[in-house]
MDAnalysis code that builds the backbone (N, CA, C; Angstrom):
import MDAnalysis as mda
import numpy as np

u = mda.Universe.empty(357, n_residues=119, atom_resindex=np.repeat(np.arange(119), 3), trajectory=True)
u.add_TopologyAttr("name", ["N", "CA", "C"] * 119)
u.add_TopologyAttr("resid", np.arange(1, 120))
u.add_TopologyAttr("resname", ["MET", "ASP", "ASN", "LEU", "THR", "LYS", "GLY", "LEU", "ILE", "GLU", "HIS", "LEU", "ARG", "LYS", "HIS", "GLY", "SER", "GLU", "ILE", "THR", "VAL", "ARG", "GLU", "ALA", "PRO", "GLN", "PHE", "ILE", "PRO", "ALA", "LYS", "ASP", "PHE", "HIS", "PRO", "ILE", "PRO", "TRP", "GLU", "LYS", "ARG", "MET", "SER", "THR", "LEU", "GLU", "ARG", "ASN", "THR", "HIS", "PHE", "GLN", "GLY", "SER", "ALA", "GLN", "GLN", "VAL", "ALA", "TYR", "LYS", "ILE", "LEU", "ASP", "LEU", "ALA", "PRO", "GLY", "ALA", "LEU", "SER", "VAL", "TYR", "SER", "ARG", "ASP", "ASP", "GLN", "LYS", "LEU", "ILE", "ALA", "GLU", "ILE", "ILE", "ALA", "GLN", "TYR", "ALA", "TYR", "ASP", "LEU", "LEU", "GLU", "HIS", "ALA", "SER", "GLN", "PHE", "VAL", "MET", "VAL", "SER", "PRO", "GLU", "ASP", "ILE", "PRO", "ASP", "LEU", "THR", "GLU", "TRP", "PRO", "THR", "PRO", "GLU", "SER", "SER"])
u.atoms.positions = np.array([
    [1.026, -1.565, 0.107],
    [0.224, 0.213, 0.128],
    [0.737, 1.325, 0.182],
    [0.409, 1.962, -0.720],
    [1.190, 3.530, -0.620],
    [1.208, 4.658, 0.112],
    [2.198, 5.372, 0.277],
    [2.279, 6.309, 1.399],
    [0.756, 7.214, 1.706],
    [-0.106, 7.115, 0.136],
    [-1.068, 8.258, -0.146],
    [-2.257, 7.760, 0.536],
    [-2.401, 6.477, 0.205],
    [-3.517, 5.685, 0.750],
    [-3.313, 5.535, 2.238],
    [-1.910, 5.079, 2.994],
    [-2.105, 4.908, 4.109],
    [-2.145, 6.267, 5.070],
    [-1.776, 7.461, 4.532],
    [-2.089, 8.496, 5.163],
    [-3.820, 8.788, 4.757],
    [-4.476, 8.629, 3.797],
    [-5.796, 9.030, 3.578],
    [-6.279, 8.209, 4.819],
    [-6.089, 6.658, 4.970],
    [-6.826, 5.627, 5.614],
    [-6.656, 6.165, 7.353],
    [-5.618, 6.549, 7.405],
    [-4.970, 7.563, 8.852],
    [-5.557, 8.344, 9.349],
    [-6.148, 9.294, 8.354],
    [-6.890, 10.684, 8.286],
    [-8.535, 10.561, 8.666],
    [-9.095, 9.280, 7.762],
    [-10.392, 9.393, 7.890],
    [-10.817, 8.277, 9.311],
    [-9.468, 7.459, 10.023],
    [-9.712, 6.723, 10.980],
    [-9.608, 7.874, 12.121],
    [-9.222, 8.758, 12.376],
    [-8.995, 9.953, 12.925],
    [-10.345, 10.757, 13.250],
    [-10.927, 10.792, 12.059],
    [-12.087, 11.703, 12.059],
    [-13.202, 10.730, 12.233],
    [-13.207, 9.652, 12.671],
    [-14.727, 8.851, 12.914],
    [-14.987, 7.905, 11.966],
    [-14.004, 7.948, 10.745],
    [-14.971, 6.409, 10.002],
    [-14.221, 5.415, 10.091],
    [-15.204, 4.408, 10.328],
    [-14.720, 3.022, 10.209],
    [-14.246, 2.463, 8.786],
    [-13.067, 1.680, 9.043],
    [-12.220, 1.414, 7.449],
    [-11.950, -0.086, 8.026],
    [-12.023, -0.830, 6.898],
    [-11.487, -1.712, 7.027],
    [-10.875, -2.383, 5.740],
    [-9.620, -2.527, 5.723],
    [-8.648, -2.513, 5.161],
    [-8.174, -4.073, 4.714],
    [-8.162, -4.187, 3.598],
    [-7.818, -5.409, 3.065],
    [-7.028, -5.371, 1.837],
    [-5.894, -6.043, 1.848],
    [-5.104, -6.148, 1.046],
    [-5.399, -6.701, -0.515],
    [-5.545, -6.082, -1.321],
    [-5.602, -6.694, -2.946],
    [-4.827, -7.854, -2.879],
    [-5.610, -8.762, -3.670],
    [-4.686, -10.621, -3.991],
    [-3.822, -9.997, -4.942],
    [-2.688, -10.347, -5.237],
    [-1.537, -10.277, -6.033],
    [-1.782, -10.796, -7.080],
    [-1.857, -10.550, -8.135],
    [-2.183, -11.432, -9.818],
    [-0.923, -11.086, -10.282],
    [-0.451, -12.123, -11.079],
    [0.440, -12.219, -11.910],
    [0.191, -11.577, -13.410],
    [0.819, -10.913, -14.173],
    [0.530, -9.953, -15.084],
    [0.355, -11.192, -16.257],
    [-0.771, -11.074, -17.255],
    [-0.545, -11.997, -18.503],
    [0.685, -12.064, -18.672],
    [1.110, -10.936, -19.139],
    [2.873, -10.760, -19.835],
    [3.532, -11.933, -19.180],
    [3.678, -12.504, -17.935],
    [4.451, -13.204, -17.085],
    [4.270, -14.948, -17.496],
    [3.052, -14.959, -18.660],
    [2.429, -15.901, -18.773],
    [2.488, -16.413, -20.293],
    [3.054, -15.189, -20.995],
    [3.233, -15.005, -22.310],
    [4.262, -15.983, -23.024],
    [3.782, -16.961, -23.815],
    [5.047, -17.632, -24.519],
    [6.110, -17.266, -25.337],
    [6.209, -15.945, -25.627],
    [7.388, -15.147, -26.181],
    [7.813, -14.353, -24.813],
    [9.241, -14.596, -24.940],
    [9.783, -13.841, -23.751],
    [9.496, -12.212, -24.279],
    [8.892, -11.462, -23.269],
    [8.763, -10.212, -23.185],
    [9.457, -8.867, -23.770],
    [11.083, -9.366, -23.726],
    [12.139, -8.540, -24.172],
    [12.183, -8.535, -25.503],
    [11.657, -9.571, -26.120],
    [11.510, -9.828, -27.802],
    [10.741, -8.724, -28.292],
    [11.362, -7.865, -28.996],
    [10.417, -6.901, -29.987],
    [10.557, -7.089, -31.527],
    [9.618, -6.545, -31.692],
    [9.605, -6.417, -33.438],
    [10.576, -5.244, -33.804],
    [10.966, -5.606, -34.914],
    [11.830, -4.368, -35.419],
    [11.113, -2.852, -35.924],
    [11.665, -1.996, -36.010],
    [10.776, -0.927, -36.473],
    [10.445, -1.179, -37.687],
    [10.695, -1.721, -38.645],
    [10.451, -2.058, -39.818],
    [9.056, -3.057, -39.600],
    [8.793, -3.919, -39.025],
    [7.885, -4.480, -38.561],
    [6.866, -3.759, -38.004],
    [7.312, -2.967, -37.040],
    [6.102, -2.158, -36.345],
    [5.470, -1.405, -37.603],
    [6.304, -0.670, -38.474],
    [5.626, 0.016, -39.096],
    [4.713, -0.613, -40.401],
    [4.898, -1.793, -40.635],
    [4.779, -2.558, -41.773],
    [3.730, -3.654, -41.505],
    [3.711, -4.255, -40.044],
    [2.839, -4.954, -39.837],
    [1.283, -5.041, -39.866],
    [0.805, -3.777, -39.732],
    [-0.606, -3.627, -39.878],
    [-0.823, -2.849, -41.244],
    [-0.049, -2.539, -42.111],
    [0.066, -1.586, -43.292],
    [-1.351, -1.737, -44.057],
    [-1.608, -2.823, -44.403],
    [-2.821, -2.971, -45.197],
    [-4.133, -2.414, -44.470],
    [-4.054, -2.724, -43.210],
    [-5.537, -2.175, -42.291],
    [-5.249, -0.844, -42.140],
    [-3.820, 0.047, -42.595],
    [-3.813, 1.168, -41.998],
    [-4.293, 2.023, -43.283],
    [-3.452, 1.599, -44.448],
    [-4.081, 1.778, -45.389],
    [-5.573, 2.639, -45.658],
    [-6.147, 1.296, -45.524],
    [-7.651, 1.263, -45.171],
    [-8.171, 2.410, -44.365],
    [-7.741, 2.399, -43.296],
    [-8.274, 3.473, -42.345],
    [-7.885, 4.697, -43.124],
    [-6.338, 4.894, -43.740],
    [-6.131, 6.432, -43.953],
    [-7.022, 6.425, -45.252],
    [-7.274, 6.196, -46.247],
    [-8.179, 6.030, -47.128],
    [-9.494, 6.631, -46.684],
    [-10.151, 5.763, -45.975],
    [-11.510, 6.051, -45.397],
    [-11.586, 7.393, -44.770],
    [-10.766, 7.795, -43.767],
    [-10.398, 9.612, -43.219],
    [-10.195, 10.284, -44.775],
    [-9.264, 10.235, -45.073],
    [-8.989, 11.353, -46.492],
    [-10.357, 11.159, -47.517],
    [-11.043, 9.985, -47.492],
    [-12.563, 10.380, -48.345],
    [-13.340, 10.880, -47.083],
    [-13.238, 11.273, -45.802],
    [-14.132, 12.050, -45.309],
    [-14.043, 13.905, -45.792],
    [-12.918, 14.023, -46.118],
    [-12.177, 15.083, -46.410],
    [-12.293, 15.496, -47.978],
    [-13.252, 16.246, -48.680],
    [-13.052, 16.698, -49.840],
    [-11.906, 17.180, -50.539],
    [-11.654, 16.566, -51.531],
    [-10.305, 16.901, -52.099],
    [-9.001, 16.706, -50.922],
    [-9.154, 16.214, -50.487],
    [-8.531, 15.375, -49.519],
    [-6.824, 14.874, -50.365],
    [-7.327, 13.666, -51.111],
    [-6.672, 13.195, -51.653],
    [-5.996, 13.597, -52.733],
    [-6.029, 14.967, -53.384],
    [-5.558, 15.534, -54.197],
    [-4.461, 16.643, -53.564],
    [-4.712, 16.776, -52.042],
    [-4.207, 18.104, -51.000],
    [-3.112, 17.125, -50.643],
    [-3.122, 16.229, -49.986],
    [-1.982, 15.443, -49.518],
    [-1.193, 14.337, -50.756],
    [0.172, 14.682, -50.532],
    [0.889, 14.267, -51.592],
    [0.814, 12.314, -51.492],
    [1.368, 11.648, -52.449],
    [1.914, 10.646, -51.839],
    [2.572, 9.971, -50.853],
    [3.460, 10.813, -50.312],
    [4.457, 10.493, -49.734],
    [3.621, 10.625, -48.058],
    [2.619, 11.885, -48.182],
    [1.639, 12.158, -47.056],
    [0.905, 11.106, -46.647],
    [0.375, 10.675, -47.473],
    [-0.766, 9.328, -47.496],
    [-0.083, 8.090, -46.780],
    [1.458, 8.054, -47.352],
    [1.997, 7.156, -46.766],
    [2.472, 7.086, -45.490],
    [2.970, 8.545, -44.848],
    [3.242, 8.629, -43.594],
    [2.062, 8.515, -42.478],
    [0.659, 8.874, -43.206],
    [-1.029, 9.184, -42.435],
    [-0.743, 7.391, -42.070],
    [-0.859, 6.347, -43.129],
    [-0.965, 5.192, -42.980],
    [0.255, 4.647, -42.096],
    [1.341, 4.831, -42.120],
    [2.210, 4.324, -41.415],
    [2.282, 5.032, -39.658],
    [1.741, 5.633, -39.204],
    [1.408, 6.194, -38.372],
    [0.208, 5.339, -37.786],
    [-0.923, 5.089, -38.270],
    [-1.826, 4.299, -37.769],
    [-1.513, 2.662, -37.969],
    [-0.467, 2.153, -38.505],
    [-0.125, 1.346, -38.701],
    [0.937, 1.061, -37.470],
    [1.671, 1.785, -36.934],
    [2.349, 2.055, -36.125],
    [1.434, 2.289, -34.535],
    [0.337, 2.835, -34.895],
    [-0.506, 2.789, -33.360],
    [-1.146, 1.516, -33.360],
    [-1.597, 0.904, -34.311],
    [-2.285, -0.478, -34.355],
    [-1.204, -1.534, -33.679],
    [-0.040, -1.658, -34.064],
    [0.861, -2.711, -33.576],
    [0.979, -2.295, -32.131],
    [1.315, -0.693, -31.550],
    [1.283, -0.563, -29.932],
    [-0.071, -0.705, -29.279],
    [-0.777, -0.641, -30.210],
    [-2.320, -0.787, -29.293],
    [-2.198, -2.299, -28.891],
    [-1.971, -3.387, -29.808],
    [-1.976, -4.905, -29.876],
    [-1.192, -5.332, -28.761],
    [0.373, -4.538, -28.653],
    [1.460, -4.814, -27.719],
    [0.749, -4.373, -26.463],
    [0.406, -3.509, -26.159],
    [-0.267, -3.060, -24.802],
    [-1.168, -4.064, -24.699],
    [-1.933, -4.295, -25.487],
    [-2.884, -5.294, -25.123],
    [-2.744, -6.657, -24.535],
    [-1.482, -6.948, -25.452],
    [-0.824, -8.535, -25.107],
    [-0.380, -8.299, -23.781],
    [-0.128, -7.507, -22.823],
    [-0.025, -7.349, -21.621],
    [-1.012, -7.988, -20.486],
    [-2.299, -7.833, -21.070],
    [-3.489, -8.175, -20.585],
    [-4.192, -9.527, -20.795],
    [-3.570, -10.119, -22.159],
    [-4.401, -11.251, -22.563],
    [-3.126, -12.035, -23.496],
    [-3.089, -13.393, -23.638],
    [-2.044, -13.891, -24.096],
    [-2.334, -14.016, -26.031],
    [-1.823, -12.577, -26.111],
    [-1.446, -12.915, -27.612],
    [-0.594, -11.897, -28.104],
    [0.157, -11.890, -28.927],
    [1.294, -10.692, -29.307],
    [0.915, -10.328, -31.050],
    [1.249, -9.297, -31.254],
    [1.253, -8.700, -32.407],
    [1.147, -9.153, -33.492],
    [2.463, -10.026, -33.464],
    [3.082, -10.876, -34.575],
    [1.886, -12.015, -34.827],
    [1.252, -12.297, -33.892],
    [0.306, -13.618, -33.926],
    [-0.780, -12.932, -35.133],
    [-1.323, -11.747, -34.856],
    [-2.273, -11.273, -35.536],
    [-2.090, -10.635, -36.801],
    [-3.196, -11.658, -37.943],
    [-2.796, -11.030, -38.993],
    [-3.454, -9.804, -39.632],
    [-3.029, -8.923, -40.361],
    [-3.091, -8.092, -41.122],
    [-4.807, -7.640, -41.617],
    [-5.646, -6.874, -41.316],
    [-6.849, -6.816, -41.941],
    [-6.996, -6.097, -43.142],
    [-6.820, -6.431, -44.295],
    [-6.456, -5.667, -45.641],
    [-7.746, -5.195, -45.909],
    [-8.865, -5.497, -45.737],
    [-10.268, -4.503, -46.038],
    [-11.250, -4.811, -45.151],
    [-12.102, -4.037, -45.394],
    [-13.052, -3.417, -44.091],
    [-14.151, -4.946, -44.161],
    [-14.614, -5.701, -42.855],
    [-14.965, -6.463, -42.727],
    [-16.588, -6.342, -43.537],
    [-17.070, -7.686, -43.903],
    [-18.333, -7.262, -44.671],
    [-19.197, -8.076, -43.454],
    [-20.443, -7.906, -43.833],
    [-21.759, -8.649, -42.926],
    [-21.159, -10.131, -43.114],
    [-21.139, -10.680, -43.943],
    [-20.897, -12.062, -44.627],
    [-19.736, -12.651, -43.685],
    [-18.480, -12.073, -43.270],
    [-17.240, -12.031, -42.790],
    [-17.616, -12.158, -41.160],
    [-18.334, -11.281, -40.757],
    [-18.579, -11.123, -39.249],
    [-19.147, -12.672, -38.557],
])
């Protein structure tokens, strides 16, 4: 228990509050059960490209929302937008893999929008 919590409990008890303190159960994070050593990371290239197909789909969908955006943004700008989205997708899955037993390299890229038939 941290000092702030201890101080709060002490303060509340001094002022007449009845408090029962129970220690939280100790859980082992999912990352400790992960079959791939946590220290193993994908290369920057893999982080930038693993979800490139789905990132391009999202980028095109976003650019379609802004009239004329495809003509305003250069091809390099469009690639950069897709790369940022791909990095985010990878980082999000890497973060989620701390809580579930999956790693980003085990997830295939989603290269097109799902259809009702594929759900």
